[in-house]
C-alpha positions in Angstrom: 0.0 0.0 0.0 1.6 3.3 -1.1 -0.3 6.2 0.4 -3.0 5.1 2.8 -4.7 6.5 5.9 -3.3 5.2 9.2 -6.4 3.1 9.9 -6.1 1.5 6.5 -2.5 0.7 7.1 -3.1 -0.8 10.5 -5.9 -3.0 9.1 -3.6 -4.1 6.2 -0.7 -4.9 8.5 -2.9 -6.8 11.0 -4.5 -8.8 8.3 -1.1 -10.1 7.1 -0.4 -11.6 10.5 -3.8 -12.4 12.1 -5.8 -15.6 11.7 -8.9 -15.1 9.5 -11.2 -15.7 12.5 -9.3 -13.1 14.5 -9.5 -10.6 11.7 -13.3 -11.2 11.3 -13.7 -10.6 15.0 -11.8 -7.3 14.8 -13.7 -6.0 11.8 -17.0 -6.8 13.4 -16.1 -4.9 16.6 -14.7 -2.0 14.7 -18.1 -1.6 13.0 -20.0 -2.0 16.3 -17.8 0.6 18.0 -18.2 3.1 15.2 -22.0 3.0 15.8 -22.1 2.6 19.6 -22.8 6.0 21.2 -22.7 4.5 24.8 -19.0 3.6 24.5 -19.5 0.3 26.3 -18.6 -1.7 23.2 -15.1 -0.1 23.1 -14.2 -1.1 26.6 -15.2 -4.7 26.1 -13.4 -5.1 22.8 -10.2 -3.4 24.1 -10.2 -5.9 27.1 -10.7 -8.9 24.8 -8.2 -8.0 22.1 -5.1 -9.9 23.4 -7.1 -13.2 23.7 -8.7 -12.7 20.2 -5.7 -11.3 18.3 -2.7 -12.7 20.1 0.5 -10.8 20.9 2.7 -11.8 17.9 5.0 -9.1 16.5 3.4 -6.9 13.8 6.7 -7.3 12.0 6.8 -4.1 10.0 9.3 -3.7 7.2 11.3 -0.6 6.1 8.7 -0.1 3.4 5.9 -0.3 6.0 7.5 2.3 8.2 8.0 4.6 5.2 4.2 4.2 4.4 3.5 5.1 8.0 5.5 8.3 7.7 3.7 9.2 4.6 0.3 8.5 6.2 1.2 10.6 9.2 4.4 12.6 9.4 6.5 11.5 12.4 4.4 8.3 13.0 6.9 5.5 13.7 5.2 2.3 14.9 8.3 0.5 16.2 8.1 -3.0 17.8 4.3 -3.0 17.8 2.4 -6.3 18.5 -0.8 -7.5 16.9 -2.8 -6.7 20.0 -1.4 -3.1 20.3 -2.2 -2.4 16.6 -5.7 -4.0 16.9 -6.5 -1.9 20.0 -5.5 1.3 18.2 -7.7 0.3 15.2 -10.6 -0.1 17.6 -9.8 3.3 19.2 -9.7 4.9 15.7 -13.2 3.4 15.1 -14.4 5.1 18.2 -12.7 8.3 17.1 -14.8 8.5 14.0 -17.3 10.4 16.3 -14.8 12.9 17.5 -17.2 14.8 19.7 -16.6 13.7 23.2 -13.8 11.3 22.2 -11.2 12.9 24.5 -13.5 12.3 27.5 -14.2 8.7 26.5 -10.5 8.1 26.1 -9.8 9.6 29.5 -12.4 7.4 31.1 -11.1 4.3 29.4 -7.5 5.1 30.5 -8.6 5.5 34.1 -9.5 1.8 34.2 -7.0 0.4 31.8 -4.2 -2.1 32.5 -0.6 -1.6 31.2 -1.1 -3.1 27.8 -4.3 -1.0 27.2 -2.5 2.2 28.3 0.4 1.5 26.0 -2.1 1.2 23.1 -4.0 4.3 24.1 -0.8 6.4 24.3 0.8 4.9 21.2 -2.3 6.0 19.2 -2.1 9.7 20.3 -0.7 11.0 16.9 -3.6 9.3 15.0 -6.6 10.6 16.9 -8.6 13.6 15.6 -8.6 16.9 17.5 -5.4 16.4 19.4 -5.4 19.5 21.6 -7.9 18.1 24.2 -5.7 15.0 24.5 -2.7 16.9 25.9 -3.7 16.5 29.5 -4.2 12.7 29.0 -0.7 12.5 27.4 1.0 14.3 30.2 -0.8 12.1 32.7 0.9 9.2 31.0 4.3 10.7 31.9 3.6 10.5 35.7 4.1 6.7 35.7 7.3 5.0 36.9 6.7 2.2 34.4 9.0 2.7 31.4 6.7 0.8 29.0 3.9 3.3 29.6 6.2 6.4 29.7 7.8 5.4 26.4 4.5 4.9 24.7 4.1 8.6 25.1 7.7 9.7 24.8 9.2 7.4 22.2 8.6 7.3 18.4 5.6 9.5 19.0 5.2 13.0 17.3 2.4 14.1 19.7 4.6 15.5 22.5 6.7 17.6 20.2 3.6 19.0 18.4 1.3 19.5 21.4 3.3 19.9 24.7 4.0 23.3 26.1 7.6 23.9 27.0 7.2 23.0 30.7 5.6 19.6 29.9 8.2 18.9 27.2 11.1 19.7 29.5 9.5 17.6 32.3 9.3 14.6 29.8 12.9 14.9 28.9 14.1 15.1 32.5 11.8 12.2 33.5 13.3 10.1 30.8 16.7 10.6 32.4 15.3 9.8 35.9 13.9 6.4 34.8 17.0 5.6 32.6 14.9 5.8 29.4 17.0 6.9 26.3 16.5 10.3 24.8 17.2 9.6 21.1 13.8 7.9 20.3 12.0 11.1 21.4 10.5 12.6 18.2 11.3 16.3 17.6 14.1 16.3 20.2 16.5 18.5 18.3 13.7 21.0 17.3 12.6 21.5 20.9 15.9 21.9 22.9 15.7 25.2 24.8 17.7 27.3 27.2 15.6 26.4 30.3 16.0 22.7 29.5 19.8 23.1 29.0 20.0 24.5 32.5 17.9 21.7 33.9 20.1 19.2 32.3 23.3 20.7 33.7 21.7 20.8 37.2 20.8 17.1 36.8 24.3 16.3 35.8 25.7 18.0 38.9 23.2 16.0 41.1 24.5 12.8 39.4 28.1 13.7 39.9 27.5 14.6 43.6 26.0 11.2 44.1 28.9 9.5 42.4 26.6 8.3 39.6 27.3 8.4 35.8 25.7 10.8 33.4 24.4 9.6 30.1 26.3 11.2 27.2 23.0 11.9 25.5 22.3 14.6 28.0 25.0 16.9 26.5 23.1 16.9 23.2 20.7 19.4 24.7 23.4 21.7 26.2 25.8 22.7 23.5 23.9 25.3 21.5 22.8 27.1 24.8 26.1 26.7 26.7 27.1 29.6 28.9 30.3 29.8 30.9 29.0 27.4 33.5 27.9 24.8 31.0 31.2 25.1 29.1 33.0 24.4 32.4 30.8 21.3 32.8 31.8 20.2 29.3 35.5 20.8 30.1 35.1 18.5 33.1 33.7 15.8 30.9 36.5 16.2 28.4 39.0 15.8 31.2 37.6 13.0 33.3 34.9 11.3 31.2 35.1 8.0 29.3 35.9 8.0 25.6 32.2 8.1 24.7 31.5 10.9 27.2 34.4 12.9 25.9 33.1 12.5 22.3 29.6 13.7 23.5 31.2 16.7 25.1 33.1 17.5 22.0 29.9 17.3 19.9 28.2 19.6 22.3 31.0 22.1 22.1 30.9 22.0 18.3 27.3 23.2 18.4 28.1 26.3 20.5 28.9 29.7 19.0 30.8 30.8 22.1 34.5 31.5 21.6 35.3 29.7 24.9 33.6 26.6 23.5 35.6 26.8 20.3 38.9 27.1 22.2 38.0 24.2 24.4 37.2 22.0 21.4 40.4 23.1 19.7 42.3 21.7 22.7 41.2 18.2 21.5 42.3 18.3 17.8 41.6 14.5 17.5 37.9 14.9 18.4 37.6 18.2 16.4 39.0 16.5 13.3 36.6 13.5 13.7 33.6 15.9 14.0 34.7 18.1 11.2 35.2 15.2 9.0 31.8 13.8 9.7 33.2 10.6 11.3 31.5 11.4 14.6 27.9 12.6 15.2 25.1 12.1 17.6 23.5 9.3 15.6 26.8 7.3 15.6 27.1 7.8 19.3 23.6 6.5 20.2 24.2 2.8 20.4 27.0 3.3 22.9 25.3 5.9 25.2 23.4 3.6 27.5 24.2 4.1 31.2 23.7 1.2 33.6 
């Protein structure tokens, strides 16, 4: 399928993996939910979905992901299962009647288990009228469970598009607190800001004071906003950090327009040459930035 709506893509992907009887069940309930004004049919179907559809991997190819991006810019359904995709298709059936959908979704989330919440939050970029859903999305960030948090924060364009700066900054900091990686956050480089850079430096100081490591990804949000204090922090990393941490500090310095940052980077001609030659960048650093 070349250029299809998200619901059509989901149905197509599910049909490739699901048993015929399971697919018939799903289609029947999508029809029922679309015409059910009480909302009761949705809750029942969402609860039954894993038993009916199974939890096998959706198994999307590179072409499938490209189709997803065409259908909805920024939509990246990574590592989805059949039951998650089917639940979102059911939710999209309910969303055909957009009036009151945000309230129905909020009520459903209040009684949902982990798997149901993951589906609800993963579907955020696909629902109509997104603005009323912002409060629900930020509620999902309160959890200490990474699977739920990452359904909101990772591979999901909704936060970058809808969150005000305070909520966005809170999400990034919360990711660090629960050891969730930053790089899968959509729109990360577009939404770095001065306030967040200062928050990240403060967080780094707290980690250092506790004798704990700092993920090199943190410095990605600091370089372009680096003041004298932040440059001093980067100098510390260049002097005492691991090889990966030093590379991250150098990348951050390369993004600063401050003369002090340029001088500090010049003190490491090896890293400056790698960055200038394109041999080192944030994407190349990502697989090695995990902190235990």
